N, C-alpha and C positions, 0 to 999 in steps of 0.2 A: 482209673476206673470211672471217675466222675466224667471225664471226657467221653468215654464210651456211652455212658448213660445219657449225657446231653445229646450226643449224636443220634442215639436211638430215639429219644424223645422228639428231636427235630424231624427225623425221618417219618415218624408216626404222624406228627402234625402236618407235615407237607403232604403225605400220602392221603390221609383221611380228612384233613381240615381244609385243604386248599381247593377252592372251586375256581374253574376258569371263568373269566368274565365273558359275558354274552357278546357275540358279534352279531349285529343287527343291521338291516337296511330296509328301506321302503321304496327307493327309486334306483334306477340304473346308475345314476351319478353316485349315490351313496354306496352302492354295491362295488363300484370300481375303486372306491377308497379303501374298502375292507376285504376285497376278494382274496388277497394273499393270505388272509387269516383263516380262510375256509380250507377244508380238505381238498386235495388236488382235483377230485371228481367234480367239484363245484366251483372251480376257478375259471371256468369258461362256460359259455352258453351257446346254443340251447343245451339243456340237460335232458337226457332221455331216461325214462324210468319204465320198467315193464314187469309184468308178472304173468305167468302162464301156469296156474295151479288149480287145485281142486275147488277153491272158493271163488274163482273167477279169472278172467283174462283181462289185462289192462295195458294200454299203451298211453303213456303220459309224456307230454313235452312241456318243458318250462322254457319260455323264450321271452325276449324283449319286444315290447310293442311301444314305440315312443320312449318315454322315460319310466315306464312301468314294466313289471314282469307279468306275463300271462301264463296260466296253467291250462293247457288243452288236454282234456282227459277223454279217452275213448275206452269204454269197458263193457264187459258182459259178465253179469252175475246171475245168469239164468235168462229170464225173459223180462223185459225187452232189453235191447242194446241201448246203452246210455252214452250220450255225448254231453260233456260238461265243460264249461270253461269258467275261469275265475281270474280275477286280478289280485295279485299279492299286494296287501296293504302294508304288511310288515313281516319279515322273516328273521328269526333269531336262531343262532346255533350256539349251544352251550352244553358242556359236559356230555357230548355224544348224543344230544337230542336236538331235533329241529322243531321249532314251533312256527306255524304259518298262520297269520291272520289274513283272511281274504274276503273279497266281496264278489258276489255274482248275482245275476238276475234269475229269479225263480218265480214262475207264475206271474211274470210281468212286474215283479217288485225286486228292488235291490235288497239283498240279504247279506249280512256280515256274519262270518263264522270263523272258526279256527280249528286246527288239528295239530297233533303232535306225533312225531315218528322218532324212533330210535335209529341212530346211524351206526353201522358196523363197518368201520373203515377197512378192516382186514378182508371181510367177505364182500365189501362194496355193495351192501344192501341197506334198505330202509325197512324197518319192521313196525307194523301196526299191531293191534291186538289180534287180528285174524289173518293177516297176510304179510308175506315177505316180498318186497319189491327189489329187483335188481337195478343198479345204476348201469344203464346200458349204453348202446350207441345207436346211430341212425338205422343201421341195417337190422338190428334186433327190434327196434321200434317198428320199422316197416313190416317185419315178419309177423309180429304180434297183431299189428293193425290189419294185416291181410287175413289172419285167422278170424278176427272179429267181423270184418266186412263179409267174409264168406258165410259166416253164421247168419248175419243179418240178411243177406241175399237169399239164403236157403229158407229162412223163416218167412220172408216176404213172398217167395214163390209158393210155399205151402199154404200160406194164408190166402193168397189170391186164388189158388186152386180150390180150396174149401169153399170160398165165397162163390166162385163160379159154378160149383156143382149144386148150389141150393136153388 
């Protein structure tokens, strides 16, 4: 009986008390040392992430540039179309969550910021408070980018038509 209770206690402690250690990197070289500890979708790059939902359409590529990783984001949340790029300063994966510290240029100034997303390995998605992103492939990235580009072109044509009529 005591063995069973000990086994149950150990199982409870392992299940609820154990936390996986964070796997982090800041450079491509550091990533190569820990990449096998990441889920399969993140063991190669570039990584393509997309969403095509009610709250917006986005095509995101994470790729290496020199010894850093760059996030190229192209998204539409209404008007206008946004293009954004940032360099990853540090990325950590722990307990199904990804935290990214990044730096980008905004209004001519270098800005540091971070964000967190939840990773669902079964669904191959990343979830923020408002949006679910799919871990995609190049073809899906290109498809979503085309949707955004078509919207951008249509808005530009409408805008120039309105201005020309005045």
